[in-house]
C-alpha positions as CSV (number, residue, x, y, z in Angstrom):
1,M,-10.6,-32.2,9.9
2,E,-6.9,-31.5,9.4
3,L,-7.5,-30.6,5.7
4,E,-10.1,-28.0,6.8
5,E,-7.7,-26.5,9.3
6,S,-5.0,-26.3,6.6
7,Y,-7.4,-24.7,4.2
8,K,-8.5,-22.1,6.8
9,K,-4.9,-21.3,7.6
10,K,-3.9,-20.9,3.9
11,T,-7.0,-18.7,3.3
12,S,-6.3,-16.5,6.3
13,E,-2.6,-16.2,5.2
14,K,-3.7,-15.2,1.7
15,M,-6.1,-12.6,3.1
16,L,-3.4,-11.2,5.3
17,E,-1.0,-11.0,2.4
18,R,-3.6,-9.2,0.3
19,L,-4.3,-6.8,3.1
20,V,-0.6,-6.0,3.5
21,E,-0.1,-5.5,-0.2
22,E,-3.2,-3.2,-0.5
23,S,-2.0,-1.2,2.5
24,L,1.5,-0.9,1.0
25,D,0.1,0.2,-2.3
26,A,-2.1,2.8,-0.7
27,F,0.9,4.0,1.4
28,I,3.1,4.2,-1.7
29,N,0.4,6.1,-3.7
30,E,0.0,8.5,-0.8
31,R,3.7,9.1,-0.7
32,L,3.9,9.7,-4.4
33,K,1.0,12.2,-4.2
34,I,2.8,14.1,-1.4
35,T,6.1,14.0,-3.4
36,A,4.3,15.3,-6.5
37,R,2.8,18.2,-4.5
38,M,6.1,19.0,-3.0
39,D,7.7,19.1,-6.4
40,C,5.0,21.4,-7.7
41,F,5.3,23.6,-4.7
42,L,9.1,23.9,-5.0
43,K,8.9,24.6,-8.7
44,N,6.4,27.4,-8.1
45,F,8.5,28.7,-5.2
46,L,11.7,28.7,-7.2
47,M,10.1,30.4,-10.2
48,T,9.1,33.5,-8.1
């Protein structure tokens, strides 16, 4: 019984870790896209 509880806990911790990592990756990718857009906008703005 205790082994099963331990397994469930580890599994849920791993799932949580993966969820956090995926969320962080998505957040970072979104920030990079925004930064790239801003760079592009500023270059175009400064060229004119």
